[in-house]
MMTF fields as JSON, N, C-alpha, C and O atoms, coordinates in Angstrom:
{
  "mmtfVersion": "1.0.0",
  "mmtfProducer": "UNKNOWN",
  "numBonds": 467,
  "numAtoms": 468,
  "numGroups": 117,
  "numChains": 1,
  "numModels": 1,
  "chainsPerModel": [1],
  "groupsPerChain": [117],
  "chainIdList": ["A"],
  "bondAtomList": [4, 2, 8, 6, 12, 10, 16, 14, 20, 18, 24, 22, 28, 26, 32, 30, 36, 34, 40, 38, 44, 42, 48, 46, 52, 50, 56, 54, 60, 58, 64, 62, 68, 66, 72, 70, 76, 74, 80, 78, 84, 82, 88, 86, 92, 90, 96, 94, 100, 98, 104, 102, 108, 106, 112, 110, 116, 114, 120, 118, 124, 122, 128, 126, 132, 130, 136, 134, 140, 138, 144, 142, 148, 146, 152, 150, 156, 154, 160, 158, 164, 162, 168, 166, 172, 170, 176, 174, 180, 178, 184, 182, 188, 186, 192, 190, 196, 194, 200, 198, 204, 202, 208, 206, 212, 210, 216, 214, 220, 218, 224, 222, 228, 226, 232, 230, 236, 234, 240, 238, 244, 242, 248, 246, 252, 250, 256, 254, 260, 258, 264, 262, 268, 266, 272, 270, 276, 274, 280, 278, 284, 282, 288, 286, 292, 290, 296, 294, 300, 298, 304, 302, 308, 306, 312, 310, 316, 314, 320, 318, 324, 322, 328, 326, 332, 330, 336, 334, 340, 338, 344, 342, 348, 346, 352, 350, 356, 354, 360, 358, 364, 362, 368, 366, 372, 370, 376, 374, 380, 378, 384, 382, 388, 386, 392, 390, 396, 394, 400, 398, 404, 402, 408, 406, 412, 410, 416, 414, 420, 418, 424, 422, 428, 426, 432, 430, 436, 434, 440, 438, 444, 442, 448, 446, 452, 450, 456, 454, 460, 458, 464, 462],
  "bondOrderList": [1, 1, 1, 1, 1, 1, 1, 1, 1, 1, 1, 1, 1, 1, 1, 1, 1, 1, 1, 1, 1, 1, 1, 1, 1, 1, 1, 1, 1, 1, 1, 1, 1, 1, 1, 1, 1, 1, 1, 1, 1, 1, 1, 1, 1, 1, 1, 1, 1, 1, 1, 1, 1, 1, 1, 1, 1, 1, 1, 1, 1, 1, 1, 1, 1, 1, 1, 1, 1, 1, 1, 1, 1, 1, 1, 1, 1, 1, 1, 1, 1, 1, 1, 1, 1, 1, 1, 1, 1, 1, 1, 1, 1, 1, 1, 1, 1, 1, 1, 1, 1, 1, 1, 1, 1, 1, 1, 1, 1, 1, 1, 1, 1, 1, 1, 1],
  "groupList": [{"groupName": "MET", "atomNameList": ["N", "CA", "C", "O"], "elementList": ["N", "C", "C", "O"], "formalChargeList": [0, 0, 0, 0], "bondAtomList": [1, 0, 2, 1, 3, 2], "bondOrderList": [1, 1, 2], "singleLetterCode": "M", "chemCompType": "L-PEPTIDE LINKING"}, {"groupName": "ILE", "atomNameList": ["N", "CA", "C", "O"], "elementList": ["N", "C", "C", "O"], "formalChargeList": [0, 0, 0, 0], "bondAtomList": [1, 0, 2, 1, 3, 2], "bondOrderList": [1, 1, 2], "singleLetterCode": "I", "chemCompType": "L-PEPTIDE LINKING"}, {"groupName": "LYS", "atomNameList": ["N", "CA", "C", "O"], "elementList": ["N", "C", "C", "O"], "formalChargeList": [0, 0, 0, 0], "bondAtomList": [1, 0, 2, 1, 3, 2], "bondOrderList": [1, 1, 2], "singleLetterCode": "K", "chemCompType": "L-PEPTIDE LINKING"}, {"groupName": "PRO", "atomNameList": ["N", "CA", "C", "O"], "elementList": ["N", "C", "C", "O"], "formalChargeList": [0, 0, 0, 0], "bondAtomList": [1, 0, 2, 1, 3, 2], "bondOrderList": [1, 1, 2], "singleLetterCode": "P", "chemCompType": "L-PEPTIDE LINKING"}, {"groupName": "ASN", "atomNameList": ["N", "CA", "C", "O"], "elementList": ["N", "C", "C", "O"], "formalChargeList": [0, 0, 0, 0], "bondAtomList": [1, 0, 2, 1, 3, 2], "bondOrderList": [1, 1, 2], "singleLetterCode": "N", "chemCompType": "L-PEPTIDE LINKING"}, {"groupName": "ASP", "atomNameList": ["N", "CA", "C", "O"], "elementList": ["N", "C", "C", "O"], "formalChargeList": [0, 0, 0, 0], "bondAtomList": [1, 0, 2, 1, 3, 2], "bondOrderList": [1, 1, 2], "singleLetterCode": "D", "chemCompType": "L-PEPTIDE LINKING"}, {"groupName": "SER", "atomNameList": ["N", "CA", "C", "O"], "elementList": ["N", "C", "C", "O"], "formalChargeList": [0, 0, 0, 0], "bondAtomList": [1, 0, 2, 1, 3, 2], "bondOrderList": [1, 1, 2], "singleLetterCode": "S", "chemCompType": "L-PEPTIDE LINKING"}, {"groupName": "PHE", "atomNameList": ["N", "CA", "C", "O"], "elementList": ["N", "C", "C", "O"], "formalChargeList": [0, 0, 0, 0], "bondAtomList": [1, 0, 2, 1, 3, 2], "bondOrderList": [1, 1, 2], "singleLetterCode": "F", "chemCompType": "L-PEPTIDE LINKING"}, {"groupName": "ARG", "atomNameList": ["N", "CA", "C", "O"], "elementList": ["N", "C", "C", "O"], "formalChargeList": [0, 0, 0, 0], "bondAtomList": [1, 0, 2, 1, 3, 2], "bondOrderList": [1, 1, 2], "singleLetterCode": "R", "chemCompType": "L-PEPTIDE LINKING"}, {"groupName": "LEU", "atomNameList": ["N", "CA", "C", "O"], "elementList": ["N", "C", "C", "O"], "formalChargeList": [0, 0, 0, 0], "bondAtomList": [1, 0, 2, 1, 3, 2], "bondOrderList": [1, 1, 2], "singleLetterCode": "L", "chemCompType": "L-PEPTIDE LINKING"}, {"groupName": "VAL", "atomNameList": ["N", "CA", "C", "O"], "elementList": ["N", "C", "C", "O"], "formalChargeList": [0, 0, 0, 0], "bondAtomList": [1, 0, 2, 1, 3, 2], "bondOrderList": [1, 1, 2], "singleLetterCode": "V", "chemCompType": "L-PEPTIDE LINKING"}, {"groupName": "THR", "atomNameList": ["N", "CA", "C", "O"], "elementList": ["N", "C", "C", "O"], "formalChargeList": [0, 0, 0, 0], "bondAtomList": [1, 0, 2, 1, 3, 2], "bondOrderList": [1, 1, 2], "singleLetterCode": "T", "chemCompType": "L-PEPTIDE LINKING"}, {"groupName": "GLU", "atomNameList": ["N", "CA", "C", "O"], "elementList": ["N", "C", "C", "O"], "formalChargeList": [0, 0, 0, 0], "bondAtomList": [1, 0, 2, 1, 3, 2], "bondOrderList": [1, 1, 2], "singleLetterCode": "E", "chemCompType": "L-PEPTIDE LINKING"}, {"groupName": "HIS", "atomNameList": ["N", "CA", "C", "O"], "elementList": ["N", "C", "C", "O"], "formalChargeList": [0, 0, 0, 0], "bondAtomList": [1, 0, 2, 1, 3, 2], "bondOrderList": [1, 1, 2], "singleLetterCode": "H", "chemCompType": "L-PEPTIDE LINKING"}, {"groupName": "TRP", "atomNameList": ["N", "CA", "C", "O"], "elementList": ["N", "C", "C", "O"], "formalChargeList": [0, 0, 0, 0], "bondAtomList": [1, 0, 2, 1, 3, 2], "bondOrderList": [1, 1, 2], "singleLetterCode": "W", "chemCompType": "L-PEPTIDE LINKING"}, {"groupName": "TYR", "atomNameList": ["N", "CA", "C", "O"], "elementList": ["N", "C", "C", "O"], "formalChargeList": [0, 0, 0, 0], "bondAtomList": [1, 0, 2, 1, 3, 2], "bondOrderList": [1, 1, 2], "singleLetterCode": "Y", "chemCompType": "L-PEPTIDE LINKING"}, {"groupName": "ALA", "atomNameList": ["N", "CA", "C", "O"], "elementList": ["N", "C", "C", "O"], "formalChargeList": [0, 0, 0, 0], "bondAtomList": [1, 0, 2, 1, 3, 2], "bondOrderList": [1, 1, 2], "singleLetterCode": "A", "chemCompType": "L-PEPTIDE LINKING"}, {"groupName": "GLY", "atomNameList": ["N", "CA", "C", "O"], "elementList": ["N", "C", "C", "O"], "formalChargeList": [0, 0, 0, 0], "bondAtomList": [1, 0, 2, 1, 3, 2], "bondOrderList": [1, 1, 2], "singleLetterCode": "G", "chemCompType": "PEPTIDE LINKING"}, {"groupName": "GLN", "atomNameList": ["N", "CA", "C", "O"], "elementList": ["N", "C", "C", "O"], "formalChargeList": [0, 0, 0, 0], "bondAtomList": [1, 0, 2, 1, 3, 2], "bondOrderList": [1, 1, 2], "singleLetterCode": "Q", "chemCompType": "L-PEPTIDE LINKING"}],
  "groupTypeList": [0, 1, 2, 3, 4, 5, 6, 7, 7, 5, 8, 2, 9, 9, 1, 6, 6, 10, 7, 11, 9, 1, 4, 6, 9, 10, 9, 9, 7, 10, 1, 2, 12, 11, 5, 10, 10, 13, 14, 3, 15, 9, 9, 16, 16, 1, 6, 16, 16, 16, 1, 17, 7, 16, 18, 3, 8, 2, 17, 14, 9, 9, 16, 1, 9, 18, 16, 16, 1, 9, 9, 1, 17, 15, 7, 7, 7, 16, 6, 16, 3, 8, 4, 17, 17, 5, 8, 12, 9, 12, 9, 7, 6, 9, 15, 17, 6, 1, 17, 9, 11, 7, 10, 17, 6, 7, 10, 17, 17, 1, 9, 2, 8, 16, 9, 17, 17],
  "groupIdList": [1, 2, 3, 4, 5, 6, 7, 8, 9, 10, 11, 12, 13, 14, 15, 16, 17, 18, 19, 20, 21, 22, 23, 24, 25, 26, 27, 28, 29, 30, 31, 32, 33, 34, 35, 36, 37, 38, 39, 40, 41, 42, 43, 44, 45, 46, 47, 48, 49, 50, 51, 52, 53, 54, 55, 56, 57, 58, 59, 60, 61, 62, 63, 64, 65, 66, 67, 68, 69, 70, 71, 72, 73, 74, 75, 76, 77, 78, 79, 80, 81, 82, 83, 84, 85, 86, 87, 88, 89, 90, 91, 92, 93, 94, 95, 96, 97, 98, 99, 100, 101, 102, 103, 104, 105, 106, 107, 108, 109, 110, 111, 112, 113, 114, 115, 116, 117],
  "secStructList": [7, 7, 7, 6, 6, 7, 7, 1, 1, 7, 2, 2, 2, 2, 2, 2, 2, 2, 2, 2, 2, 2, 2, 2, 2, 2, 2, 2, 2, 2, 2, 2, 2, 7, 1, 1, 1, 2, 2, 2, 2, 2, 2, 2, 2, 2, 2, 2, 2, 2, 2, 2, 2, 2, 7, 6, 6, 6, 2, 2, 2, 2, 2, 2, 2, 2, 2, 2, 2, 2, 2, 2, 0, 0, 0, 0, 0, 1, 7, 7, 7, 1, 1, 2, 2, 2, 2, 2, 2, 2, 2, 2, 2, 2, 2, 2, 2, 2, 2, 2, 2, 2, 2, 2, 2, 2, 2, 2, 2, 2, 2, 2, 2, 2, 6, 6, 7],
  "xCoordList": [6.634, 7.088, 5.943, 4.788, 6.255, 5.25, 4.965, 5.881, 3.695, 3.288, 3.168, 2.836, 3.428, 3.374, 1.987, 1.882, 0.926, -0.421, -0.976, -2.066, -0.263, -0.742, -0.659, 0.364, -1.751, -1.732, -1.21, -1.281, -0.696, -0.135, -1.235, -1.102, -2.316, -3.431, -4.456, -5.331, -4.339, -5.253, -6.127, -6.033, -6.97, -7.906, -7.182, -7.596, -6.112, -5.361, -4.746, -4.722, -4.254, -3.703, -4.799, -4.568, -5.976, -7.094, -7.509, -7.742, -7.601, -7.964, -6.888, -7.209, -5.642, -4.547, -4.568, -4.218, -4.975, -5.066, -6.15, -5.972, -7.254, -8.328, -7.861, -8.109, -7.184, -6.657, -5.588, -5.501, -4.79, -3.783, -4.445, -3.981, -5.512, -6.266, -6.804, -6.649, -7.43, -7.988, -6.885, -7.024, -5.792, -4.691, -4.055, -3.645, -3.971, -3.399, -4.247, -3.716, -5.56, -6.452, -6.327, -6.355, -6.19, -5.985, -4.645, -4.556, -3.623, -2.3, -2.331, -1.707, -3.032, -3.163, -3.881, -3.491, -4.917, -5.625, -4.688, -4.692, -3.888, -2.95, -1.911, -1.555, -1.427, -0.453, -1.049, -0.374, -2.307, -2.954, -3.29, -3.276, -3.59, -4.12, -3.104, -3.351, -1.979, -1.046, -0.115, 0.129, 0.391, 1.333, 2.771, 3.681, 2.978, 4.319, 4.537, 3.588, 5.784, 6.122, 6.092, 6.105, 6.052, 6.179, 4.995, 5.202, 3.786, 2.61, 2.523, 2.287, 2.704, 2.679, 3.795, 3.585, 4.968, 6.079, 5.815, 6.108, 5.267, 4.96, 3.906, 4.058, 2.85, 1.791, 2.309, 1.956, 3.14, 3.694, 4.597, 4.55, 5.412, 6.318, 5.543, 5.859, 4.536, 3.74, 2.963, 2.943, 2.325, 1.523, 2.403, 2.012, 3.571, 4.463, 4.991, 5.098, 5.319, 5.762, 4.633, 4.875, 3.407, 2.256, 2.051, 1.692, 2.278, 2.179, 3.182, 2.826, 4.425, 5.456, 5.215, 5.514, 4.672, 4.41, 3.229, 3.237, 2.214, 1.032, 1.334, 0.828, 2.14, 2.469, 3.987, 4.487, 4.728, 6.186, 6.738, 7.813, 6.035, 6.516, 5.886, 6.465, 4.72, 4.004, 3.867, 3.118, 4.57, 4.478, 4.942, 4.481, 5.839, 6.317, 5.165, 5.126, 4.231, 3.082, 2.18, 1.672, 1.98, 1.17, 1.859, 1.194, 3.184, 3.928, 3.792, 3.635, 3.853, 3.653, 2.231, 2.019, 1.251, -0.137, -0.306, -0.963, 0.277, 0.162, 0.836, 0.282, 2.012, 2.704, 1.89, 1.8, 1.307, 0.499, -0.747, -1.109, -1.396, -2.587, -2.22, -2.948, -1.106, -0.669, -0.39, -0.841, 0.352, 0.683, -0.548, -0.743, -1.364, -2.562, -3.526, -4.072, -3.728, -4.628, -4.157, -4.963, -2.861, -2.348, -2.391, -2.855, -1.918, -1.787, -3.07, -3.207, -4.014, -5.22, -6.484, -7.431, -6.519, -7.757, -7.653, -8.678, -6.468, -6.304, -6.065, -5.467, -6.539, -6.332, -4.963, -4.493, -4.351, -3.023, -3.158, -4.053, -2.285, -2.346, -1.919, -1.132, -2.449, -2.12, -0.716, -0.043, -0.287, 1.006, 2.097, 1.939, 3.193, 4.301, 4.958, 5.407, 5.024, 5.61, 4.778, 5.315, 3.463, 2.588, 2.73, 2.706, 2.875, 3.041, 4.354, 4.396, 5.42, 6.703, 6.618, 7.173, 5.922, 5.756, 4.961, 5.313, 3.894, 3.088, 3.886, 3.803, 4.653, 5.448, 6.55, 6.84, 7.158, 8.171, 7.555, 8.147, 6.374, 5.665, 5.264, 5.373, 4.799, 4.362, 5.517, 5.429, 6.585, 7.707, 8.409, 8.85, 8.516, 9.099, 8.256, 8.788, 6.934, 6.039, 6.145, 6.06, 6.329, 6.496, 7.801, 7.828, 8.861, 10.13, 10.02, 10.511, 9.373, 9.183, 8.296, 8.445, 7.379, 6.517, 7.347, 7.127, 8.289, 9.108, 10.082, 10.252, 10.711, 11.663, 10.935, 11.377, 9.826, 9.077, 8.496, 8.461, 8.041, 7.509, 8.605, 8.372, 9.775, 10.912, 11.275, 11.484, 11.349, 11.705, 10.628, 10.948, 9.358, 8.279, 8.322, 8.074, 8.637, 8.766, 9.916, 9.798, 11.036, 12.173, 11.84, 12.204, 11.147, 10.759, 9.826, 9.975, 8.875, 7.945, 8.686, 8.432, 9.604, 10.373, 11.291, 11.491, 11.848, 12.74, 11.992, 12.55, 10.726, 9.922, 9.264, 8.461, 9.61, 9.12, 7.861, 7.125, 7.599, 6.38, 6.671, 5.767],
  "yCoordList": [-69.71, -70.837, -71.321, -71.334, -71.709, -72.171, -73.646, -74.466, -73.97, -75.361, -76.009, -75.325, -77.301, -77.969, -77.963, -78.024, -77.891, -77.952, -76.59, -76.519, -75.511, -74.175, -73.956, -74.234, -73.451, -73.136, -71.716, -70.891, -71.445, -70.127, -69.075, -68.001, -69.385, -68.457, -68.735, -69.586, -68.016, -68.212, -66.97, -66.002, -67.029, -65.935, -64.64, -63.561, -64.737, -63.551, -62.851, -61.621, -63.631, -63.047, -62.379, -61.321, -62.97, -62.381, -61.053, -60.076, -61.019, -59.774, -58.712, -57.548, -59.097, -58.159, -57.658, -56.507, -58.511, -58.107, -57.055, -56.122, -57.199, -56.202, -54.857, -53.814, -54.883, -53.64, -53.033, -51.811, -53.858, -53.368, -52.721, -51.689, -53.314, -52.733, -51.362, -50.41, -51.252, -49.969, -48.939, -47.799, -49.333, -48.406, -47.984, -46.833, -48.894, -48.564, -47.523, -46.621, -47.653, -46.677, -45.309, -44.28, -45.296, -44.03, -43.417, -42.211, -44.233, -43.751, -43.202, -42.178, -43.854, -43.362, -42.02, -41.123, -41.869, -40.594, -39.493, -38.383, -39.803, -38.816, -38.442, -37.27, -39.405, -39.126, -38.171, -37.253, -38.387, -37.557, -36.156, -35.202, -36.016, -34.752, -33.84, -32.641, -34.371, -33.544, -32.756, -33.133, -31.657, -30.823, -31.016, -30.368, -31.897, -32.177, -33.681, -34.458, -34.081, -35.503, -36.116, -37.338, -35.279, -35.763, -36.613, -37.634, -36.236, -36.973, -38.378, -39.327, -38.545, -39.923, -40.796, -41.978, -40.217, -40.998, -41.39, -42.517, -40.473, -40.779, -41.88, -42.833, -41.748, -42.757, -44.099, -45.14, -44.093, -45.344, -46.019, -47.24, -45.253, -45.844, -46.435, -47.529, -45.719, -46.22, -47.464, -48.452, -47.419, -48.577, -49.787, -50.919, -49.564, -50.684, -51.324, -52.547, -50.502, -51.063, -51.862, -52.901, -51.378, -52.106, -53.427, -54.432, -53.427, -54.663, -55.689, -56.841, -55.273, -56.183, -56.637, -57.778, -55.746, -56.103, -57.064, -57.975, -56.864, -57.732, -59.112, -60.118, -59.161, -60.428, -60.526, -60.268, -60.886, -60.894, -61.893, -61.668, -62.974, -63.979, -63.838, -64.283, -63.231, -63.107, -61.66, -61.369, -60.755, -59.337, -59.006, -58.029, -59.798, -59.566, -59.67, -58.929, -60.586, -60.73, -59.504, -59.027, -58.998, -57.793, -56.565, -55.674, -56.513, -55.403, -55.439, -54.398, -56.626, -56.754, -56.354, -55.692, -56.749, -56.378, -54.863, -54.292, -54.213, -52.759, -52.076, -51.129, -52.533, -51.939, -52.116, -51.193, -53.283, -53.528, -52.649, -52.107, -52.506, -51.652, -50.206, -49.518, -49.744, -48.37, -48.159, -47.175, -49.083, -48.934, -49.032, -48.2, -50.034, -50.217, -49.049, -48.512, -48.664, -47.553, -46.252, -45.486, -45.99, -44.731, -44.701, -43.723, -45.749, -45.705, -46.04, -45.658, -46.745, -47.129, -46.404, -46.284, -45.922, -45.339, -43.865, -43.189, -43.352, -41.951, -41.102, -41.555, -39.887, -38.983, -38.321, -38.019, -38.108, -37.491, -35.981, -35.368, -35.371, -33.909, -33.192, -33.71, -32.005, -31.213, -30.627, -30.493, -30.283, -29.652, -30.718, -31.708, -30.521, -31.476, -31.577, -32.655, -30.475, -30.489, -31.306, -32.022, -31.195, -31.995, -33.479, -34.309, -33.805, -35.218, -35.771, -36.891, -34.979, -35.416, -35.622, -36.585, -34.715, -34.857, -36.114, -36.846, -36.365, -37.559, -38.839, -39.791, -38.857, -40.049, -40.259, -41.392, -39.169, -39.271, -39.821, -40.667, -39.337, -39.835, -41.291, -42.082, -41.651, -43.02, -44.007, -44.991, -43.748, -44.682, -44.722, -45.785, -43.581, -43.557, -44.329, -45.025, -44.204, -44.942, -46.441, -47.222, -46.84, -48.272, -48.788, -49.874, -48.027, -48.419, -48.494, -49.435, -47.495, -47.496, -48.644, -49.138, -49.066, -50.199, -51.454, -52.169, -51.722, -52.921, -52.806, -53.755, -51.663, -51.475, -51.486, -52.143, -50.762, -50.698, -52.033, -52.357, -52.809, -54.134, -55.032, -55.782, -54.951, -55.732, -55.322, -56.176, -54.013, -53.516, -53.876, -54.261, -53.755, -54.132, -55.597, -55.957, -56.452, -57.875, -58.194, -59.056, -57.495, -57.679, -57.221, -57.886, -56.085, -55.6, -56.58, -56.822, -57.138, -58.088, -59.321, -59.794, -59.835, -61.017, -60.702, -61.537, -59.486, -59.105, -58.966, -59.204, -58.578, -58.412, -59.718, -59.737, -60.796, -62.107, -62.571, -63.397, -62.057, -62.448, -63.421, -63.871],
  "zCoordList": [33.808, 33.024, 32.145, 32.573, 30.942, 29.998, 30.221, 30.276, 30.348, 30.514, 29.143, 28.175, 29.03, 27.731, 27.093, 25.868, 27.888, 27.339, 26.95, 26.381, 27.238, 26.895, 25.392, 24.767, 24.819, 23.401, 23.212, 24.123, 22.044, 21.77, 21.719, 22.305, 21.02, 20.881, 21.972, 21.815, 23.066, 24.176, 24.361, 23.606, 25.375, 25.62, 25.982, 25.557, 26.757, 27.155, 25.938, 25.873, 24.982, 23.762, 22.94, 22.354, 22.886, 22.156, 22.778, 22.067, 24.093, 24.781, 24.559, 24.32, 24.635, 24.389, 22.956, 22.697, 22.018, 20.613, 20.412, 19.629, 21.104, 21.003, 21.554, 20.949, 22.703, 23.259, 22.343, 22.225, 21.709, 20.772, 19.56, 19.074, 19.078, 17.955, 18.321, 17.556, 19.472, 19.908, 20.078, 19.635, 20.716, 20.922, 19.598, 19.45, 18.646, 17.34, 16.617, 15.968, 16.732, 16.102, 16.773, 16.098, 18.1, 18.808, 18.401, 18.173, 18.311, 17.904, 16.483, 16.206, 15.6, 14.223, 14.203, 13.455, 15.009, 15.101, 15.597, 15.065, 16.613, 17.152, 16.096, 15.973, 15.345, 14.281, 13.249, 12.782, 12.898, 11.879, 12.391, 11.613, 13.677, 14.175, 14.854, 14.978, 15.291, 16.053, 15.13, 13.984, 15.669, 14.92, 15.382, 14.866, 16.342, 16.856, 16.868, 16.764, 16.993, 16.978, 18.379, 18.525, 19.391, 20.765, 21.22, 21.876, 20.9, 21.368, 20.781, 21.529, 19.473, 18.956, 19.532, 19.805, 19.715, 20.258, 21.707, 22.106, 22.497, 23.886, 23.971, 24.735, 23.193, 23.197, 22.692, 23.246, 21.654, 21.122, 22.14, 22.29, 22.838, 23.83, 25.002, 25.469, 25.474, 26.602, 26.2, 26.934, 25.039, 24.61, 24.32, 24.606, 23.763, 23.466, 24.743, 24.831, 25.724, 27.002, 27.647, 28.261, 27.506, 28.04, 27.304, 27.917, 25.991, 25.213, 25.728, 25.973, 25.889, 26.372, 27.792, 28.145, 28.615, 30.003, 30.103, 30.931, 29.263, 29.295, 28.721, 29.218, 27.695, 27.025, 26.855, 25.76, 27.892, 27.783, 26.767, 26.21, 26.52, 25.569, 24.187, 23.196, 24.111, 22.835, 22.396, 21.464, 23.043, 22.721, 21.321, 20.731, 20.785, 19.419, 18.418, 17.436, 18.667, 17.77, 17.868, 16.853, 19.064, 19.236, 18.646, 18.118, 18.732, 18.125, 16.599, 15.962, 16.024, 14.571, 14.204, 13.188, 15.022, 14.785, 14.823, 13.953, 15.818, 15.911, 14.731, 14.175, 14.339, 13.196, 11.912, 11.102, 11.726, 10.529, 10.51, 9.466, 11.65, 11.711, 11.408, 10.692, 11.942, 11.677, 10.194, 9.607, 9.589, 8.168, 7.273, 6.386, 7.502, 6.674, 6.876, 5.912, 8.126, 8.405, 7.799, 7.272, 7.864, 7.328, 5.801, 5.216, 5.161, 3.709, 2.954, 1.792, 3.581, 2.859, 3.314, 2.537, 4.55, 5.057, 5.426, 5.509, 5.646, 6.03, 4.782, 3.806, 4.839, 3.706, 3.832, 4.929, 2.698, 2.675, 2.864, 2.282, 3.669, 3.842, 2.567, 1.775, 2.39, 1.193, 1.257, 0.236, 2.449, 2.641, 2.732, 3.446, 2.016, 2.044, 3.404, 3.793, 4.135, 5.473, 6.444, 7.289, 6.317, 7.182, 6.882, 7.791, 5.618, 5.243, 5.802, 6.311, 5.704, 6.253, 7.764, 8.291, 8.465, 9.908, 10.241, 11.165, 9.493, 9.732, 9.479, 10.255, 8.397, 8.094, 9.134, 9.518, 9.583, 10.627, 11.91, 12.579, 12.244, 13.43, 13.259, 14.196, 12.064, 11.797, 11.906, 12.64, 11.187, 11.194, 12.545, 12.982, 13.208, 14.542, 15.542, 16.407, 15.423, 16.311, 16.084, 17.032, 14.847, 14.553, 15.164, 15.745, 15.038, 15.658, 17.172, 17.795, 17.755, 19.208, 19.669, 20.787, 18.817, 19.162, 19.399, 20.377, 18.522, 18.675, 19.845, 20.61, 19.982, 21.081, 22.426, 23.368, 22.512, 23.764, 24.173, 25.36, 23.21, 23.502, 24.07, 25.017, 23.497, 23.979, 25.404, 26.266, 25.65, 26.981, 27.997, 29.122, 27.618, 28.533, 28.904, 30.054, 27.933, 28.212, 29.145, 30.016, 28.961, 29.85, 31.265, 32.235, 31.386, 32.709, 33.419, 34.617, 32.69, 33.283, 33.797, 34.905, 32.977, 33.39, 34.568, 35.45, 34.573, 35.668, 36.984, 38.055, 36.894, 38.108, 38.548, 39.481, 37.873, 38.302, 37.606, 38.146, 36.425, 35.714, 34.712, 34.009]
}
């Protein structure tokens, strides 16, 4: 239960944000380096469920943070592949991972609340 004196931006949210940043960078690396879609999707689903489980009420903010880091990192800092097929695979992995981030965060939050958190 949320206490009236609790602030939205607390230490736990800050720590979770740092872990989300690190995980987003790892996920971006996996998206760029893998030749299949399965690894980015697996990592995105696991990390998103962890986001929702760690922050059941504020996980949506962490999911938005992860999606923003993925988009900004991919389009502004990563180099585009020369092959059109590789680019399509990367974009499919990127957008799918962003979708899984939101769904997984929601499911993780529901699981945490169901288990009494």
